[in-house]
N, C-alpha and C positions, 0 to 999 in steps of 0.2 A: 734279824737282829743286827743292827749296824751301830757299832760303837767305835770311836776312834781310839786306837792304841798306839803307844810309842813302839818303835822297833823292838822286837824281842818280847813284847808284852801281850801278844795276841793270845786269847784263850785257846785251850786245846780243842781239837775237833770234837771230842766227847762232850765238852761243856757247850760248844756251839750247837751240837745236835740236840742237847737237852733244851736249850733256849728256843730253838726252832720248833721243837715238839710242843713246848708250852705256848709259844706264840700262836701256833695253829689252833690249839685248844681254846685259847682266849678269844680268838676271832670267831670260832664256832660258838662259843658261849654268848658273845654279843649278837651273833646272827639269830640265835634261838631265843634270846630274851631281851633285846633292846638295851636300855640303860641298866647298869648294874653297879652295885657297890663292889669294892675290892673283895670283901668277904664272900659275896655271892659269886664273884668270879672264881675265887679259890675253891668254893664248894663245887661249882660246875666243872672246873678243870680237874679237880680231884676225882669226881665221878667219871670223867672222860678218860683220863690217863693215869690216875693215881695208883691203880693196882699194879701197874707195870713200870711206873716211873721210878728211877733209881736215885732220886734226890728229894729235897724239901719242896713240895708243891707250893706252899705259901711264899717261900723265899724266891723261887723262880717266877711266880706270878707277879710279885711286887716288882721284880727287876724288869720283866717284860712290859708291864704297864707303864713304868717310868720311861722305858725306851720308846714305846708307842706314842706316849704323850709328847716326848721331845721331838718326834718326827711328825707331829700334827695328825696322827691317825686316831688318837683318842683325845677327847676333851672332857673337862670337869663341868658338871652342870651346877648352876646356882641352886641354893636351897640349904635347908637345915642338915646337920650331920645325921647319918653318915653320908659322906660325899658320894655322889653317883657319877659314873663315867659313861660316856657314849662313844661308840666307834663311829668315826666320821670319814675315814679315808682308807686308801689302799696301804698295804704294808710293803708294796713293791718299791724297790729303790731304782 
């Protein structure tokens, strides 16, 4: 998860750890199922880490998807709703 923050605005290590946990689960979900809707990603991530995750899985998945898309690692596929997403690149910075 790479987001620019102003000095003093960096999220806590606890929040960053949650984001990295969800990012890893999102990438695994793409690896297992190819193109997915956000709802399908939420379901897959919830099945993967939801039992032990101390936050809102849908909120964190949405945040991670936006971050991955902004880094060019996820792209939206054309077509009718619901919008499908595809993992296209590395999450390494």
